[in-house]
C-alpha positions as CSV (number, residue, x, y, z in Angstrom):
1,M,7.1,2.9,-13.0
2,S,6.0,6.5,-13.0
3,K,3.4,6.4,-10.2
4,S,3.7,5.4,-6.5
5,I,1.6,2.4,-5.5
6,F,-0.1,2.6,-2.1
7,Y,-0.9,-0.9,-0.7
8,H,-3.4,-1.2,2.2
9,A,-5.9,-3.6,3.7
10,G,-8.9,-1.3,4.2
11,C,-8.6,-0.8,8.0
12,P,-9.1,2.7,9.5
13,V,-5.4,3.3,9.8
14,C,-4.9,2.4,6.2
15,V,-7.7,4.5,4.9
16,D,-6.4,7.6,6.9
17,A,-3.0,7.0,5.4
18,E,-4.5,6.7,1.9
19,Q,-6.3,10.0,2.2
20,E,-3.1,11.8,3.5
21,L,-0.9,10.4,0.7
22,V,-3.4,11.2,-2.0
23,T,-3.6,14.7,-0.7
24,L,0.2,15.0,-0.5
25,L,1.2,13.3,-3.7
26,G,-1.9,14.1,-5.8
27,A,-4.4,11.5,-7.2
28,D,-2.6,11.4,-10.5
29,N,0.7,10.3,-8.9
30,V,-0.4,7.4,-6.7
31,S,-2.3,4.2,-7.5
32,V,-4.2,2.8,-4.5
33,V,-4.5,-1.0,-4.1
34,N,-6.6,-2.4,-1.3
35,I,-5.2,-5.9,-0.9
36,G,-8.0,-6.7,1.5
37,E,-10.4,-6.5,-1.5
38,E,-7.9,-7.3,-4.3
39,R,-6.4,-10.4,-2.8
40,A,-4.9,-11.5,-6.1
41,R,-2.5,-8.6,-5.7
42,I,-1.0,-9.8,-2.4
43,S,1.7,-11.7,-4.2
44,E,2.5,-8.6,-6.3
45,A,2.9,-6.6,-3.0
46,E,5.2,-9.3,-1.5
47,A,7.3,-9.5,-4.7
48,V,8.2,-5.8,-4.5
49,G,9.0,-6.1,-0.8
50,V,5.9,-5.1,1.1
51,K,6.1,-6.7,4.6
52,S,3.2,-4.9,6.2
53,V,0.4,-2.5,5.2
54,P,0.0,0.4,4.8
55,A,3.0,0.7,2.5
56,L,4.0,3.0,-0.3
57,L,6.0,1.7,-3.3
58,T,7.9,4.7,-4.8
59,P,8.5,5.1,-8.5
60,N,12.2,4.1,-8.0
61,G,11.3,0.9,-6.2
62,N,11.6,1.7,-2.5
63,V,9.0,0.4,-0.2
64,L,8.0,2.8,2.6
65,H,6.2,1.0,5.5
66,I,3.8,3.5,7.1
67,N,2.4,3.3,10.6
68,Y,2.3,-0.4,11.0
69,G,-1.2,-1.7,10.6
70,A,-1.0,-5.4,9.6
71,S,1.5,-7.8,8.4
72,I,1.1,-9.4,4.9
73,E,0.7,-12.7,6.7
74,D,-2.2,-11.3,8.7
75,V,-3.9,-10.1,5.5
76,K,-3.4,-13.4,3.8
77,A,-5.1,-15.3,6.6
């Protein structure tokens, strides 16, 4: 994986974090996944270790949970 993946659920906290990360990392270096809208990708997020959103999956596979917004379980409900 060469890009980071930013998972979020579309809440204001998540959108703010998305804007900051895209500014910091550059739009070409991060893929944004709104699992609130792309619900089929929730299982993908869980498989890589996302426990809450917003979260950033780094290119080397580390998951960085950012400013706790919602648990994956909350998003699934």
